[in-house]
C-alpha positions in Angstrom: 1.1 30.3 1.5 2.2 32.1 -1.7 5.3 33.1 0.2 6.0 29.5 1.0 5.7 28.3 -2.7 7.7 31.3 -4.0 10.5 30.8 -1.5 12.9 28.4 -3.4 15.1 27.7 -0.4 12.2 26.7 1.7 10.7 24.7 -1.2 13.9 22.8 -1.7 14.0 22.0 2.0 10.4 20.6 1.9 11.2 18.5 -1.2 14.4 17.3 0.6 12.4 16.0 3.6 9.7 14.5 1.4 12.4 12.4 -0.4 14.0 11.6 3.0 10.7 10.4 4.3 10.0 8.3 1.3 13.4 6.5 1.5 14.1 6.4 5.2 14.4 2.8 6.6 13.3 1.2 3.3 16.4 -1.0 3.5 15.9 -2.2 7.0 12.1 -2.6 7.6 11.1 -6.2 6.8 8.4 -7.0 4.2 4.8 -6.3 4.9 2.9 -9.5 4.5 1.1 -10.4 2.5 1.2 -8.3 -0.7 4.7 -6.8 -0.6 6.5 -10.1 0.2 4.4 -11.8 -2.5 5.4 -9.2 -5.2 9.0 -9.7 -4.2 8.5 -13.4 -4.7 7.0 -13.0 -8.1 9.9 -10.9 -9.2 12.4 -13.4 -7.8 10.8 -16.3 -9.6 10.6 -14.3 -12.9 14.3 -13.8 -12.8 15.0 -17.3 -11.8 12.7 -19.3 -14.1 12.5 -17.0 -17.0 8.7 -17.1 -16.8 7.9 -13.4 -17.2 4.2 -13.8 -18.0 2.6 -15.8 -15.1 3.5 -14.5 -11.6 4.1 -17.4 -9.3 5.3 -17.8 -5.7 4.3 -20.0 -2.8 1.2 -19.0 -0.9 0.8 -15.8 -3.0 -2.0 -16.8 -5.4 -4.5 -14.1 -4.3 -2.0 -11.4 -4.9 -1.3 -12.1 -8.6 -2.0 -9.3 -11.1 -1.0 -8.0 -14.4 2.8 -8.1 -14.4 4.3 -4.6 -15.0 4.8 -3.8 -11.3 6.6 -7.1 -10.9 8.8 -6.5 -13.9 9.7 -3.1 -12.3 10.8 -4.9 -9.0 12.7 -7.4 -11.0 14.6 -4.5 -12.6 15.3 -3.1 -9.2 16.6 -6.5 -8.1 19.0 -6.4 -11.0 20.3 -3.0 -9.9 20.3 -3.4 -6.1 20.0 -7.2 -5.3 17.0 -9.0 -4.0 16.2 -7.1 -0.8 13.6 -4.8 0.8 15.1 -1.5 -0.6 15.0 -2.9 -4.2 11.4 -4.1 -3.8 10.3 -0.6 -2.7 12.5 1.5 -5.1 10.2 1.4 -8.1 7.2 2.4 -6.0 8.9 5.4 -4.5 10.3 6.4 -7.9 6.7 6.1 -9.3 5.2 8.3 -6.6 7.8 11.0 -7.1 7.2 11.0 -10.8 3.5 11.2 -10.2 4.1 14.3 -8.1 6.3 15.8 -10.8 3.7 15.0 -13.4 1.0 16.7 -11.2 3.2 19.9 -11.3 4.4 19.8 -14.8 1.1 19.0 -16.5 -1.2 20.6 -13.9 0.2 24.2 -14.2 -1.4 24.4 -17.7 -4.7 23.8 -16.1 -4.7 25.1 -12.6 -1.7 27.6 -12.6 1.8 27.1 -11.4 1.3 28.0 -7.8 -1.8 25.8 -7.4 -0.1 22.8 -9.1 3.1 23.2 -7.2 1.4 23.4 -3.8 -0.9 20.4 -4.7 2.3 18.4 -5.4 3.7 19.3 -2.0 0.4 18.5 -0.4 0.0 15.1 -2.1 3.6 14.0 -1.4 3.4 15.1 2.2 0.0 13.6 2.9 -0.3 11.1 5.7 -1.3 8.0 3.7 -0.2 8.1 0.2 3.6 8.1 0.7 3.1 4.9 2.9 1.9 3.0 -0.2 5.2 3.7 -1.9 7.2 2.7 1.2 5.3 -0.7 1.4 6.1 -1.4 -2.3 2.6 -2.4 -3.4 1.2 -1.7 -6.9 -0.6 1.4 -5.9 2.1 4.0 -6.3 3.0 2.6 -9.8 -0.7 2.6 -10.7 -1.1 6.2 -9.4 1.7 7.4 -11.7 -0.2 6.1 -14.7 -3.6 7.2 -13.5 -2.3 10.8 -12.8 -0.7 11.0 -16.2 -3.8 9.8 -17.9 -6.2 12.2 -16.1 -4.0 15.2 -16.6 -3.4 14.3 -20.3 -7.1 14.0 -20.8 -7.8 17.4 -19.1 -5.0 19.1 -21.0 -6.5 17.8 -24.2 -9.8 19.3 -23.3 -8.2 22.5 -22.4 -6.0 22.8 -25.6 -6.3 19.8 -28.0 -2.9 18.5 -29.3 -1.5 15.2 -30.5 0.9 15.0 -27.7 -1.9 14.8 -25.1 -3.7 12.2 -27.1 -0.6 10.0 -27.2 0.3 10.6 -23.5 -3.3 9.7 -22.5 -3.4 6.4 -24.3 0.2 5.5 -23.3 -0.7 6.1 -19.6 -3.8 4.0 -19.9 -1.9 1.1 -21.5 0.7 1.2 -18.7 -2.0 1.4 -16.1 -3.8 -1.7 -17.4 -0.5 -3.6 -17.3 -0.1 -2.7 -13.6 -3.6 -3.4 -12.3 -6.0 -3.9 -15.0 -9.5 -2.1 -14.8 -8.8 0.9 -12.4 -7.2 3.1 -15.0 -10.0 2.4 -17.4 -12.7 3.2 -14.9 -11.0 6.5 -14.2 -10.5 7.6 -17.8 -13.7 6.4 -19.4 -15.6 7.7 -16.3 -14.0 11.1 -16.8 -14.7 11.0 -20.5 -18.4 10.2 -19.8 -18.8 13.0 -17.3 -17.1 15.6 -19.5 -19.2 14.5 -22.6 -22.4 15.0 -20.5 -21.5 18.3 -18.9 -18.7 20.1 -20.6 -19.6 22.6 -23.3 -16.7 21.5 -25.5 -17.6 17.9 -25.4 -17.1 17.2 -29.0 -13.4 17.7 -28.5 -13.5 14.2 -27.1 -14.2 12.8 -30.4 -10.7 13.8 -31.5 -9.1 11.4 -29.0 -9.9 8.8 -31.6 -10.8 6.0 -29.2 -11.9 3.7 -32.1 -8.2 3.6 -33.1 -6.3 4.2 -29.9 -8.3 1.9 -27.6 -7.4 -1.3 -29.6 -3.8 0.0 -29.9 -3.7 0.6 -26.1 -4.8 -3.0 -25.4 -2.1 -4.5 -27.7 0.4 -5.0 -24.8 -2.3 -6.6 -22.6 -3.2 -8.9 -25.5 0.4 -9.9 -26.2 1.1 -10.6 -22.5 -2.3 -12.4 -22.0 -1.7 -14.6 -25.0 1.7 -15.6 -23.7 0.2 -16.1 -20.2 -2.6 -18.2 -21.7 -0.2 -20.4 -23.5 2.1 -20.8 -20.5 -0.6 -22.5 -18.3 -3.5 -23.2 -20.6 -5.6 -20.2 -19.5 -5.7 -20.9 -15.9 -4.2 -17.7 -14.6 -6.1 -15.4 -17.1 -9.4 -17.2 -16.1 -8.6 -16.8 -12.4 -7.6 -13.1 -12.9 -10.9 -12.2 -14.5 -12.9 -14.0 -11.8 -10.9 -12.7 -8.8 -10.4 -9.0 -9.8 -13.5 -8.3 -11.8 -16.5 -10.6 -11.2 -16.0 -11.2 -7.5 -15.2 -7.4 -6.7 -18.2 -6.1 -8.6 -20.7 -8.7 -7.2 -19.3 -8.5 -3.6 -16.1 -8.3 -1.6 -13.1 -10.3 -1.0 -11.3 -11.0 2.3 -14.2 -9.0 4.0 -12.7 -5.8 2.6 -15.8 -3.6 2.6 -17.3 -0.5 4.1 -20.3 1.9 4.0 -20.8 4.7 1.7 -18.7 7.7 2.9 -15.7 5.2 3.5 -13.5 7.1 1.1 -14.5 10.5 2.3 -13.2 9.6 5.8 -9.9 8.1 4.1 -9.4 11.5 2.3 -10.0 13.4 5.5 -7.4 11.5 7.3 -4.9 11.4 4.4 -5.0 15.2 4.1 -5.8 15.8 7.8 -3.2 18.7 8.3 -5.2 20.7 5.7 -8.6 19.2 6.3 -10.1 22.6 7.2 -10.0 23.7 3.6 -11.5 20.4 2.2 -15.3 21.0 3.0 -15.2 24.5 1.5 -13.5 23.1 -1.7 -16.1 20.4 -2.1 -18.9 22.9 -1.3 -17.7 25.4 -4.0 -17.5 22.5 -6.5 -21.0 21.4 -6.1 -22.3 24.9 -5.7 -20.9 25.8 -9.2 -22.2 22.6 -10.6 -25.8 23.3 -9.5 -25.6 26.9 -10.8 -24.1 25.5 -14.2 -21.3 28.1 -14.0 -19.2 27.8 -17.2 -15.7 27.3 -15.5 -13.4 24.6 -16.8 -11.9 24.0 -13.4 -15.2 22.9 -11.8 -16.1 20.5 -14.6 -12.6 19.0 -14.6 -12.7 18.4 -10.9 -16.2 17.0 -11.0 -15.2 14.6 -13.8 -12.1 13.6 -11.9 -13.7 13.1 -8.5 -16.7 11.3 -10.0 -14.6 8.6 -11.8 -11.8 8.4 -9.2 -13.8 8.5 -6.0 -17.7 8.6 -6.1 -18.0 5.4 -8.1 -16.1 3.5 -5.5 -18.4 4.6 -2.7 -21.1 2.5 -4.5 -19.0 -0.7 -4.7 -19.2 -3.2 -1.9 -15.4 -4.1 -2.0 -13.4 -1.3 -0.5 -9.8 -0.6 0.6 -8.2 2.9 1.1 -6.2 2.6 -2.1 -9.2 1.9 -4.5 -9.9 5.6 -4.8 -6.3 6.2 -5.7 -7.0 8.1 -8.9 -8.7 10.8 -7.0 -5.9 11.8 -4.7 -4.2 14.3 -7.0 -7.6 16.0 -7.6 -8.2 16.3 -3.8 -4.8 17.8 -3.5 -5.6 20.4 -6.2 -8.9 21.3 -4.5 -7.2 21.9 -1.2 -4.3 23.8 -2.8 -6.7 26.0 -4.6 -8.6 26.9 -1.4 -5.4 27.6 0.5 -4.4 30.2 -2.2 -7.8 31.7 -2.4 -9.0 31.9 1.2 -8.3 35.1 3.0 -7.2 35.4 6.6 -10.5 36.9 7.6 -12.5 34.1 6.0 -11.9 31.8 9.0 -13.7 34.2 11.2 -16.5 34.8 8.8 -17.3 31.5 6.9 -19.1 28.7 8.8 -17.8 26.0 6.4 -14.2 26.8 7.3 -14.9 26.9 11.0 -16.7 23.5 10.7 -13.7 22.1 8.9 -11.5 23.5 11.5 -13.3 21.8 14.4 -13.4 18.5 12.5 -9.6 18.8 12.0 -9.0 19.3 15.6 -11.1 16.4 16.7 -9.6 13.9 14.3 -6.1 15.2 15.0 -6.6 14.6 18.8 -8.1 11.2 18.1 -5.0 10.3 16.2 -2.9 11.4 19.2 -4.8 9.2 21.5 -4.6 6.4 19.0 -0.9 6.7 18.9 -0.5 6.2 22.7 -3.0 3.3 22.9 -1.5 1.6 19.9 2.0 2.0 21.3 1.2 0.4 24.6 -0.3 -2.6 22.8 2.3 -3.2 20.1 5.6 -1.5 20.7 8.6 -1.9 22.8 9.8 0.7 25.3 11.6 2.8 22.8 8.8 2.7 20.5 6.4 3.7 23.2 8.6 6.7 24.1 8.7 7.6 20.3 5.0 7.3 19.9 4.0 9.2 23.1 6.5 11.9 22.0 4.9 12.2 18.5 1.4 12.2 20.1 2.3 15.1 22.3 4.1 17.0 19.5 1.2 16.3 17.0 -1.6 17.1 19.4 0.2 20.3 20.5 0.8 21.4 17.0 -2.7 20.6 16.1 -3.9 22.9 18.9 -1.5 25.5 18.0 -2.6 25.3 14.3 -6.4 25.4 15.3 -5.8 28.6 17.4 -3.8 30.3 14.5 -6.4 29.5 11.9 -9.3 30.6 14.1 -7.8 34.0 14.8 -6.9 34.5 11.2 -3.1 33.8 11.4 -3.4 31.6 8.3 0.3 31.7 7.3 1.5 30.5 10.8 -1.3 27.8 10.7 -0.2 26.6 7.2 3.4 26.4 8.3 2.4 24.5 11.3 0.3 22.1 9.2 3.2 21.4 6.9 5.6 20.9 9.8 3.1 18.5 11.5 2.6 16.4 8.3 6.4 16.1 7.5 7.3 15.6 11.1 4.6 13.0 11.7 5.7 10.9 8.8 9.5 11.2 9.6 9.0 10.1 13.3 6.6 7.4 12.3 8.8 5.8 9.8 12.0 6.8 11.4 11.3 5.4 14.9 7.9 4.0 15.5 7.6 1.5 12.6 11.2 0.2 13.2 10.1 -0.5 16.7 7.1 -2.5 15.6 9.4 -4.2 13.1 11.1 -6.0 15.9 8.0 -8.2 16.5 6.7 -8.3 12.9 10.0 -9.3 11.3 9.7 -12.9 12.7 9.9 -14.7 9.3 13.2 -12.7 8.5 14.5 -13.7 12.1 13.7 -17.3 11.4 15.7 -17.3 8.1 18.6 -15.5 9.9 18.5 -18.1 12.6 18.7 -20.9 10.1 21.6 -19.1 8.4 23.5 -18.8 11.6 22.9 -22.3 12.9 23.1 -24.6 9.8 25.7 -25.3 7.1 25.3 -23.8 3.7 22.7 -25.5 1.5 20.9 -27.2 4.4 17.4 -28.2 3.3 14.6 -26.3 5.0 11.1 -27.9 5.3 8.3 -25.5 5.5 5.9 -27.9 7.2 2.6 -26.0 6.3 1.3 -22.8 4.9 3.2 -19.6 5.9 3.1 -16.0 5.0 4.8 -15.3 1.6 7.7 -13.6 3.4 8.9 -16.9 4.9 9.9 -18.6 1.7 11.4 -15.4 0.3 13.7 -14.9 3.3 14.6 -18.5 3.3 15.8 -18.1 -0.3 17.6 -14.9 0.6 19.9 -16.8 3.0 20.7 -19.2 0.2 18.9 -22.3 1.7 16.7 -24.5 -0.5 13.2 -25.2 0.9 10.6 -27.9 0.5 6.8 -27.4 1.1 4.9 -30.2 2.9 1.4 -29.5 3.7 -0.5 -27.0 1.4 -2.8 -26.1 4.4 -2.1 -24.0 7.5 -2.2 -27.3 9.5 -0.9 -30.8 9.4 -2.8 -34.0 8.8 -1.8 -37.6 9.8 0.1 -38.4 6.6 2.1 -35.2 7.0 3.5 -36.2 10.4 4.8 -39.4 8.9 6.5 -37.5 6.1 7.9 -35.1 8.6 9.3 -37.9 10.6 11.0 -39.5 7.6 12.6 -36.2 6.8 13.7 -35.7 10.3 15.3 -39.2 10.3 17.2 -38.5 7.1 21.0 -38.5 7.1 21.3 -35.1 5.6 20.9 -32.0 7.7 17.4 -30.7 7.8 15.7 -27.7 9.5 12.0 -28.0 9.9 9.8 -24.7 10.4 6.5 -24.9 12.1 4.1 -22.6 14.0 3.4 -23.1 17.7 0.4 -25.4 17.3 2.0 -27.7 14.6 5.3 -27.8 16.6 3.5 -29.1 19.7 1.6 -31.6 17.6 4.8 -32.8 15.9 6.5 -33.1 19.2 3.6 -35.2 20.5 3.9 -37.4 17.4 7.6 -37.9 18.0 6.7 -38.9 21.6 4.1 -41.3 20.1 1.5 -39.4 22.1 -0.3 -37.4 19.4 -4.0 -36.9 20.3 -5.8 -37.1 17.0 -9.1 -36.6 18.8 -8.2 -33.7 20.9 -9.6 -30.3 19.6 -7.3 -28.1 17.6 -8.2 -25.0 19.7 -5.0 -24.4 21.6 -6.8 -21.8 23.8 -8.5 -24.7 25.4 -6.7 -25.4 28.7 -7.2 -29.2 28.4 -5.6 -29.3 25.0 -2.8 -26.9 25.9 -1.9 -28.7 29.1 -1.8 -32.0 27.3 0.9 -30.9 24.9 2.8 -28.2 26.8 4.6 -30.5 29.3 6.1 -32.8 26.6 9.9 -32.6 26.5 11.7 -31.0 23.7 14.5 -33.5 24.0 12.9 -35.8 21.5 14.6 -33.4 18.9 18.3 -33.0 18.4 17.8 -29.2 18.7 14.9 -26.6 18.4 14.7 -22.9 18.7 11.8 -20.5 18.7 11.1 -17.0 17.4 8.3 -14.9 18.7 6.7 -12.4 16.3 3.4 -10.6 15.4 1.4 -11.0 12.2 0.4 -7.5 11.1 -2.5 -8.3 8.8 -4.0 -10.7 11.3 -3.2 -8.5 14.4 -2.2 -11.5 16.5 1.1 -12.8 17.9 2.7 -15.9 16.4 5.5 -18.1 17.5 7.6 -20.0 14.9 9.8 -23.1 15.8 12.9 -24.4 14.0 13.5 -28.1 14.5 16.9 -29.5 13.6 17.6 -33.2 13.1 21.3 -32.8 14.0 23.2 -30.6 16.5 25.1 -27.9 14.7 
């Protein structure tokens, strides 16, 4: 692998493919509900209303956070317009900068080759780049967490004012992106280093009594402005939702057993998984023997605060242990550069890791085929099956090469499989899935094509955040009716009044509410019928009613990704256009 990191042409090619993977189809794939579309909505409203302190957008309350990520999206909107590419641009840029920071600041600690290889592994992993392509806060947070962790370790290695300033600057930025996670990472690492590192008293010279209050100044200024804007409602909710509820339990059922994040890391770095068990084993072996090697203490502190602590918390998502991804990349990179070709035939831990790699890789292949049959169109199925065959074949090829000691061929195969997997997945498979999951965008495009400019759109009940954003994007004003995901008696009366208005109106409903509204217009709404439309009696009652009660109606079929269920939307027009 040393030949790979020392070959500049090959390295530039790899970096080019990584950048291509990060940007490919970012302009065409529709928003991922719910977080990404909510963040785009926050940025839109900030630009529109001038309220830059309290993030607000319809049906997006659970996704509100401290605002730095939303400000970054708003800046991208100013550059590129309000669209999917602009929403994701700042996240992609943040991940690339995090990779550069891992190389630039890591080479002082781990050596140039190790830090360079770790950067390549991190940016070509199977999971992390997807967070940037979805435009959530995680890539931005990771930039600040990576900078903070490396600044702290560089200070421990060779104290200097620049590391102190960089550390607290990164902490301040991380707080403004997502609040507590960067504090958990930094103060957890400080605690571990103070307990175990022989030069623990260097930490005193970080002057936390001075810099911690200074670091919190941006948070205080923003928080004060937000409190004044709404009387403290948002700040109170933020503390309850993101701290109290997640410490005491979980939200939205987002939980998992201990070992959850170990599995996440194994899948994220699957092409190089065979090195991971040995890297962890060496780390804990040195810790038990109290070997005085800075690298092991640095990694132990980083993993403890960025990973192990989250295994103990009930609330879990793959992105929670975000701060540990660079550390895992460094551990694997170090093993790749240290392990000899003969070690795969001699060391049991490497052979065990190799068999785990093969099993998980083949499970991924099977999952690709099964998932494609369930969710993709014909082209998507072809792409997924092709990827499954290539991925599975390369995995077997890599397994054979590693097992017989042909490590260089195995490593090249691992890198090709990682980059190729991501390229085909986001270049062909996700666009195929997007045809069904872009229903909200299709509804907006349908309204744009079928109605005059400025036609009012009535969103009859609660929708995914992408629905109002896409309605705005086609320059149509919209009005919310019911705050719930269903309609009550008074809402049908309001809808009929809107429908009977002289001005052109387009009403958007889901399948169930459309059938009920149609029954109401027929004066046959069954208020006592069950709302379960899977019930044959209920469904048969409504399905045969005529659509002619409306001037015009059109439907759009789609798939709600986060609910893993199909959905049909209806657009009802009060005039023929």
